[in-house]
C-alpha positions in Angstrom: 167.2 18.4 185.9 169.4 19.4 182.8 168.7 19.3 179.7 172.4 18.9 178.6 173.7 15.1 178.9 175.9 14.6 180.8 177.6 11.1 181.3 179.9 10.5 184.9 182.8 10.5 182.5 182.3 14.3 182.0 182.1 15.0 185.4 185.3 13.4 185.8 186.7 15.5 183.7 185.0 18.9 185.0 186.2 17.9 188.6 189.7 16.4 188.4 188.7 13.6 189.9 189.9 10.5 191.0 187.7 7.8 189.7 186.0 4.6 190.3 183.9 4.1 187.6 182.1 0.7 187.0 179.0 2.0 184.8 181.0 4.6 182.5 178.0 5.0 180.4 175.4 6.2 182.9 174.0 9.9 182.0 173.6 12.2 185.1 170.2 14.5 184.5 170.0 15.0 188.7 172.5 16.4 191.4 171.2 14.9 195.1 172.1 16.2 198.2 169.3 14.2 200.2 169.3 10.0 200.2 165.6 10.7 201.5 164.5 12.7 198.5 165.6 10.5 195.2 163.2 11.2 192.5 165.2 9.2 189.3 168.3 7.3 191.5 169.9 5.6 188.3 170.5 8.8 186.5 171.5 10.9 190.1 174.8 11.9 191.4 175.2 12.2 194.7 176.8 14.6 196.5 178.7 14.1 200.1 178.6 17.0 202.0 180.3 17.5 204.5 179.0 19.9 207.3 177.7 18.8 210.9 176.6 15.8 209.2 178.5 14.2 207.3 176.9 13.0 203.9 179.4 9.9 203.8 177.5 8.3 206.3 174.5 8.5 204.0 175.8 6.6 200.9 175.0 3.2 201.7 171.3 4.6 202.2 171.5 6.5 198.9 173.0 3.1 197.2 170.1 1.2 198.5 167.6 3.5 197.0 169.3 3.1 193.7 171.5 5.9 193.2 174.6 4.6 191.9 176.8 7.8 190.7 179.2 9.3 194.0 180.8 12.2 194.4 182.7 11.6 197.9 186.1 13.4 199.4 186.4 10.7 202.0 188.9 8.0 200.9 187.2 5.1 202.7 184.4 4.9 200.3 186.3 4.8 197.3 185.5 1.4 195.5 183.5 0.2 198.7 179.8 -0.1 196.7 181.2 -2.7 193.8 178.6 -1.3 191.1 178.8 2.7 192.5 180.8 5.1 190.4 182.7 7.2 192.6 184.7 10.6 191.9 186.8 11.4 194.5 187.7 15.0 195.5 189.2 16.9 197.8 185.8 19.4 198.7 182.9 18.3 197.5 180.3 21.2 198.4 183.0 23.0 195.7 182.9 20.4 193.4 178.6 21.0 193.5 179.7 24.7 192.8 181.7 23.7 189.8 179.2 21.6 188.5 176.4 24.1 188.2 179.6 26.9 187.0 180.1 24.5 183.8 176.4 23.8 183.0 175.6 27.3 183.3 178.2 28.0 180.6 176.6 25.8 178.6 173.8 28.7 178.0 173.2 32.3 176.6 170.1 33.8 178.3 169.0 36.5 180.4 169.6 35.8 184.1 168.1 38.2 186.7 169.9 37.9 190.1 167.9 39.0 193.6 169.9 39.7 196.8 169.2 41.6 199.8 168.0 41.2 203.3 164.3 40.6 203.1 162.1 40.1 200.4 163.8 38.3 197.5 161.6 35.2 197.5 158.3 37.3 197.1 159.9 39.6 194.4 161.4 36.4 192.3 157.8 35.2 192.6 156.4 38.2 191.6 158.3 38.9 188.7 158.3 35.1 187.6 154.2 36.2 187.6 154.7 40.0 185.9 157.4 38.4 183.5 156.1 34.4 182.2 153.4 35.8 179.5 156.9 36.9 177.7 159.4 34.3 178.8 160.0 30.9 179.4 162.1 31.2 182.6 163.4 28.9 185.0 163.5 30.3 188.7 164.8 29.3 192.3 162.5 26.4 194.2 161.1 28.3 197.0 164.0 30.0 198.7 167.0 27.9 197.5 169.9 30.8 198.1 172.6 29.5 200.0 175.7 28.2 198.7 173.5 25.0 197.9 170.6 25.8 197.4 172.0 28.3 194.1 173.9 25.2 192.4 171.0 23.0 192.3 168.6 26.1 191.5 171.2 27.1 188.5 171.5 23.0 187.4 167.6 23.3 186.2 168.4 25.4 183.1 167.3 23.8 179.8 167.8 25.0 176.5 164.4 26.2 176.1 164.3 28.5 178.7 164.7 32.3 178.0 165.0 33.8 181.4 166.3 32.8 184.8 165.5 34.4 187.8 167.7 33.2 190.7 167.6 34.5 194.3 171.2 34.5 196.3 171.4 34.9 200.3 174.7 35.1 202.6 175.0 34.7 205.8 179.0 36.0 206.3 181.7 37.8 204.2 183.7 35.8 201.4 180.5 34.1 200.0 179.1 36.2 197.2 182.1 34.9 194.8 180.9 31.7 194.3 177.0 32.6 193.9 178.1 35.4 191.3 180.1 32.8 189.4 177.4 30.0 189.4 174.7 32.8 188.5 176.3 34.9 186.3 173.4 37.6 186.4 172.8 39.8 183.6 170.5 42.1 185.6 170.7 42.1 189.3 168.2 43.6 191.7 168.6 45.0 195.2 165.8 44.2 197.6 165.8 45.7 201.0 168.9 45.9 203.6 168.1 44.8 207.0 169.4 43.3 210.1 169.2 39.3 209.2 172.4 37.6 209.3 174.1 41.1 210.5 176.8 39.0 213.2 178.6 37.3 210.6 179.7 40.9 208.8 182.2 43.4 210.5 179.5 46.3 210.2 176.6 47.3 207.8 178.8 48.4 204.9 180.9 44.7 204.8 177.2 43.5 204.4 176.2 45.5 201.4 179.4 45.4 199.9 179.7 41.6 199.7 176.0 41.8 198.6 176.9 44.0 195.5 179.5 41.9 194.3 176.8 39.6 193.0 176.3 41.9 190.4 179.5 43.1 190.2 179.5 42.4 186.2 175.4 43.2 185.1 174.2 45.2 182.2 171.3 46.2 184.7 171.1 46.8 188.2 168.1 47.9 190.1 168.0 49.4 193.2 167.2 52.0 196.0 169.6 54.4 197.5 168.3 54.1 200.7 170.2 50.6 201.0 173.2 51.7 199.3 174.0 54.8 202.0 177.5 55.6 202.1 178.0 54.4 198.7 178.1 57.0 196.1 176.2 55.9 192.6 179.1 55.8 190.1 180.7 53.0 192.7 178.0 50.9 191.9 178.1 48.1 189.8 176.3 47.4 186.6 176.7 49.0 182.8 173.4 51.2 183.4 171.4 51.7 186.6 167.8 52.4 187.6 167.1 53.8 191.1 163.9 53.8 193.0 163.3 55.7 196.0 160.3 56.8 198.0 162.9 59.9 200.1 165.2 61.3 197.4 165.6 61.7 193.5 165.9 58.7 192.0 164.7 56.9 188.1 161.0 55.5 190.3 160.6 58.5 192.5 157.9 57.6 194.6 155.7 60.5 195.1 152.4 59.3 197.0 151.1 55.9 198.5 147.4 55.6 199.0 145.7 52.3 201.1 142.5 51.3 199.2 140.8 48.6 201.5 143.0 45.2 201.2 145.1 47.6 197.9 147.2 50.2 197.4 147.5 53.3 195.2 150.9 54.7 194.3 151.8 57.6 192.0 155.8 58.3 191.1 157.4 60.7 188.9 159.4 58.4 185.9 161.3 60.7 183.1 160.0 63.3 184.4 156.3 62.4 184.2 153.3 61.5 186.9 152.4 57.8 186.0 150.8 55.1 188.3 149.8 51.5 189.4 147.4 49.6 191.9 148.7 46.9 194.2 146.8 44.5 195.8 148.3 44.2 199.0 148.4 47.0 201.6 151.3 45.4 204.0 154.4 47.9 204.2 156.8 44.8 203.3 154.4 44.1 200.6 153.7 47.7 199.0 157.9 47.8 198.7 157.9 44.3 197.4 155.8 45.6 194.6 157.3 48.8 194.1 160.7 47.3 193.4 158.6 44.7 190.7 157.8 48.2 189.2 161.1 49.8 189.3 162.2 46.0 187.7 159.3 45.9 184.5 159.8 49.5 184.0 163.7 49.2 183.9 163.4 46.4 181.4 161.2 48.4 178.9 158.0 47.9 180.3 155.5 51.0 179.4 154.2 52.1 182.3 150.7 51.4 181.3 152.2 47.6 180.6 153.5 47.9 184.1 150.2 49.2 185.8 148.1 46.5 184.4 150.4 44.0 185.6 151.3 44.7 188.8 147.8 44.8 189.6 147.4 41.1 188.9 150.0 40.0 191.4 148.7 37.1 193.5 149.8 36.0 196.9 152.4 33.8 197.0 152.5 30.8 199.1 155.7 30.7 200.8 154.7 27.8 203.5 153.0 24.0 202.7 150.3 24.1 205.4 150.0 21.2 207.5 146.4 21.2 209.1 143.5 18.5 210.2 141.0 17.6 207.9 137.5 15.8 207.7 137.2 12.5 208.1 141.1 11.7 210.4 142.8 13.1 207.5 145.5 15.5 207.9 145.4 17.9 204.9 148.9 19.8 203.1 147.4 23.0 201.7 150.1 24.4 198.6 147.3 25.3 195.9 149.5 28.7 195.3 151.8 27.3 192.9 152.3 23.9 190.5 155.5 23.3 189.1 158.1 19.9 188.9 160.7 21.3 192.1 158.0 22.7 194.0 155.8 19.4 193.4 159.0 16.7 194.4 159.5 19.2 197.1 155.7 18.5 199.0 155.4 15.2 197.7 159.0 14.8 199.9 157.1 16.5 202.9 153.8 14.4 202.4 156.1 11.3 202.5 156.9 12.7 205.6 153.8 12.7 207.5 153.5 9.6 208.6 150.3 9.5 210.7 147.7 7.7 208.2 148.1 4.7 206.2 147.1 6.6 202.5 149.1 9.3 200.8 147.0 11.1 198.2 147.5 14.1 196.1 145.1 16.4 194.3 147.2 18.0 191.3 146.0 20.6 188.6 147.4 21.0 185.4 151.2 22.5 185.6 151.4 25.4 183.2 154.1 27.4 182.0 156.3 24.8 182.1 157.8 24.7 178.7 157.4 21.1 178.3 155.6 19.2 175.7 152.3 18.3 177.9 153.1 14.0 176.9 156.5 14.1 178.2 155.5 16.0 181.3 152.2 14.1 182.5 155.1 11.2 182.2 157.8 13.2 184.3 154.4 13.1 186.9 153.5 9.7 186.7 157.1 8.6 187.3 157.5 11.2 190.2 154.2 10.1 192.1 155.8 6.2 191.5 159.2 6.5 193.2 157.1 8.7 195.8 154.8 5.8 196.4 152.1 7.5 196.0 148.3 5.8 196.4 145.8 8.1 195.4 146.1 10.9 192.6 143.0 13.3 192.2 143.4 15.1 188.7 141.9 18.6 187.9 142.1 20.3 184.5 142.0 19.5 180.6 145.5 18.6 179.8 146.2 16.3 183.2 142.8 14.7 182.4 144.1 13.9 178.7 147.0 11.8 180.3 145.3 9.1 182.6 146.4 6.5 181.3 150.1 7.7 182.3 149.2 7.0 186.3 149.3 3.6 187.3 148.1 4.3 190.3 144.3 4.8 192.3 143.2 7.6 189.6 140.5 9.8 189.2 140.3 12.8 187.0 138.0 15.9 186.7 138.2 18.6 184.1 138.0 21.5 187.0 137.7 22.8 190.2 133.8 23.2 189.8 133.5 19.6 188.5 135.5 18.3 191.5 133.3 20.5 193.6 130.3 19.3 192.2 130.9 15.5 191.8 132.0 16.1 196.1 129.4 14.2 197.7 130.7 10.7 196.1 134.3 11.7 196.5 135.5 9.9 199.7 138.0 10.5 201.9 139.2 9.0 204.9 141.7 8.5 207.3 144.9 9.5 204.3 146.9 12.6 204.2 146.2 14.9 201.4 148.1 17.3 199.1 147.0 19.7 197.6 149.0 21.2 195.0 147.4 23.7 192.3 148.0 26.2 190.0 146.8 29.6 191.2 144.0 30.0 188.1 142.6 27.1 189.8 141.5 28.6 193.0 142.7 25.5 195.0 141.7 26.7 198.0 138.1 26.1 197.2 138.8 22.8 197.8 141.2 23.3 200.8 138.3 24.7 202.8 136.1 21.7 201.8 138.1 19.3 203.1 139.4 21.1 205.8 138.2 20.8 209.7 136.4 24.5 210.4 139.2 26.0 212.9 138.5 27.7 216.0 139.7 31.5 214.8 142.3 31.5 217.3 144.7 29.3 215.6 148.9 28.5 216.9 150.9 28.4 213.8 154.0 26.3 214.1 156.8 27.0 211.6 158.2 23.7 211.1 161.7 25.2 209.3 162.5 27.2 212.3 162.0 24.2 214.5 164.7 22.4 212.2 166.8 25.3 212.7 166.9 25.6 215.9 167.2 21.8 216.0 170.8 22.2 213.9 171.4 25.3 216.1 172.0 22.6 218.7 173.7 20.4 216.5 176.1 22.9 215.7 176.9 23.1 219.5 177.8 19.0 220.1 180.8 17.5 219.9 181.1 14.3 217.2 179.3 11.8 218.0 177.4 13.2 220.7 173.5 11.9 220.8 170.1 14.0 220.6 167.1 12.5 223.1 164.1 15.5 222.1 162.6 16.3 224.4 158.4 15.8 222.9 156.6 15.5 225.8 153.2 17.3 227.1 151.9 17.0 223.3 155.5 19.1 222.3 155.4 21.7 224.6 152.3 21.9 223.5 152.9 21.9 220.2 152.1 19.0 218.9 152.3 15.7 219.0 153.2 13.2 215.8 153.6 16.5 213.2 156.3 17.5 215.5 157.8 14.0 216.2 157.6 13.3 211.9 160.0 16.3 211.2 162.3 15.5 214.0 162.7 11.6 213.2 163.2 13.1 209.3 165.9 15.3 210.9 167.0 12.0 212.9 167.5 12.7 216.4 168.5 9.5 218.0 166.3 9.5 220.8 162.0 10.9 221.6 161.6 11.1 225.2 157.5 11.4 226.2 156.0 12.1 229.9 153.4 8.9 229.9 152.3 6.1 227.9 149.8 7.4 226.0 151.8 10.0 224.1 154.4 6.9 223.2 151.4 5.3 221.8 150.0 8.3 220.0 153.2 8.1 217.9 153.8 5.0 217.6 150.1 5.1 215.7 151.6 8.0 214.1 154.3 6.4 212.1 156.9 7.4 214.5 159.4 4.3 215.0 162.7 6.1 216.4 163.3 4.5 220.2 160.9 6.4 222.5 161.9 6.7 226.6 158.8 6.9 228.6 159.9 8.6 231.6 156.4 8.4 233.6 155.6 5.0 232.8 153.1 3.7 235.6 152.4 -0.1 235.9 148.8 0.4 234.4 150.5 1.0 231.4 153.3 -1.9 231.5 151.3 -3.9 229.0 150.9 -0.6 226.2 154.7 -0.1 226.8 155.4 -3.5 225.6 152.7 -3.7 222.9 153.9 -0.8 221.5 157.8 -0.8 221.7 158.5 1.7 224.2 161.5 1.9 226.6 160.4 3.1 230.6 163.0 5.5 232.6 163.3 3.2 235.7 163.4 5.8 239.3 163.9 3.0 241.7 163.8 -0.3 242.6 159.7 -0.9 243.3 159.1 0.0 239.7 162.2 -1.9 238.3 161.0 -5.1 240.1 157.4 -4.7 239.0 158.2 -4.0 235.2 160.9 -7.3 235.3 157.9 -9.3 237.0 155.7 -7.9 234.3 157.9 -8.7 231.3 156.9 -12.3 229.3 159.4 -15.3 230.3 160.6 -15.2 226.8 161.9 -11.6 226.8 165.7 -11.2 226.5 167.7 -7.7 226.5 164.2 -5.4 227.1 165.7 -1.7 227.0 165.1 0.3 230.1 166.9 3.9 231.4 167.8 4.4 234.6 167.3 7.5 236.5 169.9 8.9 239.1 169.4 11.6 241.9 172.1 14.0 241.8 170.4 16.7 243.3 166.6 17.8 241.8 165.4 15.2 244.6 162.5 14.4 243.0 162.8 10.9 241.3 165.8 8.7 241.1 168.5 6.5 242.5 169.9 7.5 245.2 173.6 5.7 245.5 173.0 4.3 248.4 170.8 1.9 246.4 173.5 0.6 244.0 174.3 -2.8 245.2 170.5 -3.9 245.4 170.5 -1.8 241.9 173.0 -3.5 240.3 172.0 -6.8 242.0 168.4 -7.0 240.6 169.7 -6.1 237.1 171.8 -8.8 237.1 169.9 -11.4 238.1 167.0 -10.9 235.5 168.0 -11.4 231.6 164.9 -9.7 230.6 166.5 -6.1 230.5 169.2 -4.3 229.6 170.2 -1.1 230.4 169.9 1.0 227.4 171.3 4.1 229.5 171.8 6.5 232.5 170.7 9.6 233.2 170.3 12.5 235.2 168.8 16.2 235.4 170.5 19.6 235.4 168.4 21.5 238.3 170.1 25.3 237.4 172.5 24.5 234.1 170.4 28.2 232.9 171.9 30.7 235.5 175.5 31.4 236.6 174.9 31.5 240.1 174.4 27.3 240.0 177.1 26.7 238.1 178.9 25.0 240.6 176.3 22.9 241.7 175.7 22.1 238.2 179.6 21.0 238.3 178.9 19.3 241.3 176.0 17.2 239.7 178.0 16.7 236.1 181.4 14.7 239.0 178.2 13.6 240.8 176.3 11.6 237.9 179.9 10.7 236.3 180.8 8.7 239.4 177.6 7.0 239.9 177.4 6.2 235.9 180.9 4.4 235.9 180.1 2.4 239.0 176.8 0.9 237.2 178.9 0.4 233.8 181.3 -1.1 235.6 178.9 -3.5 237.8 177.1 -4.4 234.5 180.4 -5.1 232.2 178.8 -3.1 229.2 179.0 0.3 227.9 175.5 2.1 227.8 174.3 5.3 226.8 175.2 8.4 229.1 173.3 11.5 229.6 172.8 14.6 231.5 172.7 17.8 229.3 169.3 19.7 229.1 168.8 22.7 226.4 171.0 25.3 228.7 173.2 22.6 229.3 174.1 22.6 226.0 174.3 25.9 225.6 176.1 27.1 228.6 177.7 23.5 230.0 179.8 21.6 226.6 181.4 19.5 229.9 178.1 18.1 230.8 177.6 16.5 226.6 178.6 13.0 227.7 177.1 10.7 225.0 173.9 12.2 224.7 171.9 15.4 225.4 168.3 15.9 225.8 167.0 18.4 224.1 163.6 20.2 225.2 162.5 23.4 225.2 165.3 25.2 222.8 163.6 23.4 220.1 160.3 25.8 220.3 163.2 29.0 220.1 163.4 29.6 224.1 166.7 29.1 225.9 167.2 30.6 229.2 170.6 29.9 229.0 171.2 32.4 225.8 171.1 36.5 226.2 167.6 36.9 224.5 167.9 33.6 223.0 170.3 34.4 220.1 170.7 32.1 217.5 167.1 30.7 217.7 164.4 30.8 215.4 160.2 31.1 217.1 158.9 28.4 216.1 155.1 29.3 217.7 152.8 32.1 217.0 149.6 32.4 218.8 147.1 34.6 217.3 143.5 35.6 217.1 141.0 37.2 215.6 138.7 40.5 216.7 135.0 39.7 217.3 133.6 42.9 217.4 134.6 46.8 218.5 132.6 49.1 220.6 133.2 52.6 222.2 133.3 52.9 225.6 131.9 56.1 227.3 134.1 57.9 230.5 133.8 55.8 233.5 131.6 52.7 231.6 132.7 49.7 233.2 134.1 46.4 231.1 133.4 43.1 232.2 133.1 41.0 234.7 132.9 42.3 238.1 132.8 45.7 236.3 137.0 45.6 237.1 137.6 47.3 233.6 137.6 51.0 233.3 138.5 53.2 231.0 137.9 56.9 233.2 138.2 59.0 229.7 136.5 56.5 227.6 137.8 55.0 224.2 137.7 52.0 221.8 137.6 48.0 223.2 137.9 44.9 221.2 136.7 41.5 221.9 139.1 39.2 220.9 138.2 35.6 220.1 140.4 34.0 223.7 140.1 33.3 227.0 141.1 31.3 230.1 139.3 28.0 228.3 142.3 28.1 225.8 144.9 28.7 227.7 145.1 32.8 228.5 144.7 32.8 232.3 142.9 35.1 234.1 146.1 36.7 235.7 146.5 37.9 232.3 143.5 40.6 232.8 143.2 44.1 233.7 146.3 45.1 231.7 149.0 42.9 233.2 148.8 40.8 229.8 149.4 42.5 226.1 148.9 41.9 222.4 149.8 43.0 219.4 147.5 44.9 217.3 148.3 46.6 213.6 151.7 46.4 215.2 151.1 48.1 218.5 150.9 46.7 221.8 147.5 47.2 223.8 147.0 46.1 227.0 144.0 44.1 228.2 140.6 45.4 230.0 138.8 44.0 232.5 138.9 39.6 233.9 139.5 37.7 231.4 136.8 35.4 230.5 136.6 31.9 229.3 136.6 32.5 225.8 137.2 35.8 225.5 139.0 39.1 226.6 138.8 42.4 226.4 141.6 44.8 224.6 142.1 48.8 224.7 142.5 49.6 221.2 141.8 53.1 221.6 143.2 55.7 218.7 143.5 52.6 216.7 141.9 51.9 213.2 140.1 48.4 213.8 137.9 46.6 212.7 136.0 43.1 213.1 137.9 40.2 211.8 141.4 41.7 212.0 144.4 39.8 213.6 145.7 39.7 216.5 148.9 38.6 218.2 149.1 37.1 221.6 152.4 35.8 221.3 155.0 35.9 218.4 158.6 36.4 217.9 158.2 40.1 218.7 156.4 40.2 221.5 157.5 37.1 222.9 156.8 33.9 225.3 159.5 35.2 227.7 157.6 38.5 227.4 154.2 37.2 228.7 155.7 34.8 231.0 157.3 38.4 232.8 153.9 39.6 232.8 152.7 36.8 235.4 156.1 36.0 237.1 155.4 32.7 235.6 157.9 30.3 232.9 158.1 30.1 229.6 157.5 26.6 230.1 153.6 27.0 231.6 153.0 29.8 228.7 153.2 26.5 226.3 151.7 24.2 228.0 149.2 26.0 228.6 147.7 26.1 225.2 144.6 24.3 225.0 144.0 21.2 223.0 141.4 23.3 221.6 143.2 26.1 219.5 143.8 24.5 216.0 147.5 23.6 215.3 148.7 24.8 211.8 152.2 23.8 210.3 154.0 25.6 208.2 156.9 23.8 206.3 158.4 25.7 203.1 
């Protein structure tokens, strides 16, 4: 939110826009790009961004949510809403950037900008922790670093801020100039340069040069020569340069790194003197990010002693919201590492995305170091909670407790986390979604542990952002107007039920499809309102289908007649979907049944065909392309006859995941997106472009030394001829890790190293050969992730990725992450 007062006329002047302004006196303080995430509609300016999804389509929704000011580029909307201010421009995204530049120009403050391939957000958040005592800081929310995220971040600058910390990310050439103009950094930091987004650049050097454009006018540039290879130091940006390195001469030359339990001790040469620091993390990425922060503090003039004292107190950064099951049929959203207004708004939007419970509760700590007067701050929070339709607030901390009168909802307050814990037996939670949002000092992880359901040490982590990213990946392949039916059958390929469906509904897919009626009923009870097709509608479930407004797949005359007969006599145009057999020979109508099919439908007013569809049998393989084309043509012919016979239009769909990526001619009116959502597509080379959605992990229960020729496990099948070390881990065939992975067939990742199974797989555990590795009880073990993929596991036992995902037992707890 801006501290400078802008009127709609002011923005019209900045943008040189054509105007329709029936309400010229509206003050604009918020920039909005999503009609669903409105905080203060009257003071919001909505930007109808055009990408794969056209923001103009959501103007009506934004208007209904109370927004009265819009930036548009399509003239048909100009003046279409009589009470709405309209600014007509050529390019909406450029208009957003232009406004951000104008806003940035109002302030003369020190601005620190960060770019690179990895580590940007962690470095930003750690620098915030390290510098907050000396500056009033404005920073990018979460990882807002794109062509849209950066202007929205810079818009948050207010007159009392003394330091800005913004990250910038690019994915192709000629993107950084715009971000540099918006941020206008005085200090620049280059983090790790890796392979991310490499496909958008002609060469690694081109990628580096594009990133360096961000720093062209900086007073100070902080970097490692290990990531600027090929560019002489004198050609690097920055009036002053500060370098750090582990391998070559630099301003900060790292000479020694030693892990000490979960911390890392580091020595370095700085200005000819040996200095040291202790970083409270031990993984490689955190150590490097910590060194970057160390270099930044020194380059900004902090003493080595002061830098060491601050670095030792660094806290873990909560990058993602964590959704998990809670006590008493509750769902818990854990965001207990950071608390400020921008991240609170994001978390509340995620809370509102969850529809599985009737009540929404927020446990919120005092917000600190915001730079705002407390009365103003908590009034803004109270207004935010009201607009987000929160039902219950539990405030923890002396400041929020003192402002209790501002909150017009069910609320209770506690002076401290311990005070809340002491009163916990008398605090009741039941059938509600609970957002836990607290500043680090309040140690809200203690609260999360109390209200979360105890988790089996084997967990499946689901990245909801990756799921949404994969959805967009396929959307980008579709022709305009093509609908998406998302397949969420089989517990969403093992990934979840309403948790997945809520995300898909939020991102506006057109249909969902389940295998059985009870899956559809569970989604309806979880608050899903999208049309849902049931692929196996048994007559015994017809009553539930009708009660919960599900739409059956009809694949033969018997099921069609049974459903028509079951429908109440006063039913009209109940939607059904016709399955046509074009070569799968599993289910579906044959062309010989066309006349009987049409006669039956035409003789009943109870039903109306919503769609006709078929199933491609080999869309992922080149060898079947000729047959795929035969199926497509056969389906079109059959579907046209049905359409002509019925006399009205219906949705045609035949394409599946691999059909989308390999057969654009099969898109028709709608596509059915299945396992591609979860990161696998047999039609793509190594799943290029898709993100890993699911990570299955477990832990080590015990470590044992085995002598030569001793056996391991049932049937004495496991043998280490030379002896060695085995680790017993908490996953077995009851969890879905089938016995076929036994005796060295299966592999897992321990400390980043691939290790084989030993002996047979047990019901609840199995054994790994960890000889030569430094492991201990409690260490994390990866069963599959982005490195050890489900495709690799499938190849190990001669099956397909679908089986790997769907085999994961319900007793394996699912934890959902959202950034």
